[in-house]
C-alpha positions in Angstrom: -4.6 307.6 28.3 -2.3 306.4 31.1 -4.7 303.6 32.1 -4.4 301.5 28.9 -0.7 302.0 28.8 -0.4 300.7 32.4 -2.3 297.6 31.4 0.0 296.9 28.5 3.0 297.5 30.7 1.6 295.0 33.3 0.9 292.5 30.6 4.5 292.7 29.2 5.9 292.2 32.7 3.6 289.2 33.3 4.6 287.6 30.0 8.3 288.2 30.8 7.9 286.6 34.2 6.1 283.6 32.8 8.8 283.2 30.2 11.5 283.2 32.9 9.5 280.7 34.9 9.2 278.5 31.8 12.9 278.6 31.1 13.7 277.8 34.7 11.3 274.9 34.5 13.0 273.6 31.4 16.4 273.7 33.2 14.9 271.9 36.2 13.6 269.2 33.8 17.0 268.9 32.1 18.8 268.5 35.4 16.3 265.9 36.6 16.1 263.8 33.5 19.3 264.5 31.6 18.8 264.0 27.9 16.0 261.5 28.1 12.7 262.1 26.2 10.3 262.9 29.2 11.7 266.5 29.4 8.5 268.1 28.3 6.1 266.5 30.9 8.6 267.2 33.7 9.1 270.8 32.5 5.3 271.2 32.4 4.9 269.8 35.9 7.7 272.1 37.2 6.2 275.1 35.5 2.7 274.4 36.9 4.1 273.9 40.5 6.2 277.1 40.3 3.3 279.1 38.9 1.0 277.7 41.6 3.5 278.7 44.3 3.8 282.2 42.9 0.0 282.5 42.6 -0.5 281.4 46.2 2.0 283.9 47.5 0.4 286.7 45.5 -3.1 285.6 46.7 -2.0 285.6 50.4 -0.2 288.9 50.1 -3.0 290.8 48.3 -6.0 290.1 50.5 -7.7 293.3 51.6 -10.7 293.8 53.9 -14.1 294.3 52.5 -14.7 297.5 54.5 -12.5 300.6 54.3 -10.5 301.3 57.4 -11.2 305.0 57.7 
């Protein structure tokens, strides 16, 4: 029973983190462009770049060897 609950907990945390990243990307777009119309494309680009950076950091930190150590 704990397994499915853990998956839901992890999913909620992931969605919350992505929401924070999206909000930060929107603020970055607002700072870069001011009140001009291209806010959405710039926010999308900032969102993708931030997510790619986070994904690369996660990927580099979570590599494990194929064979057990002991």
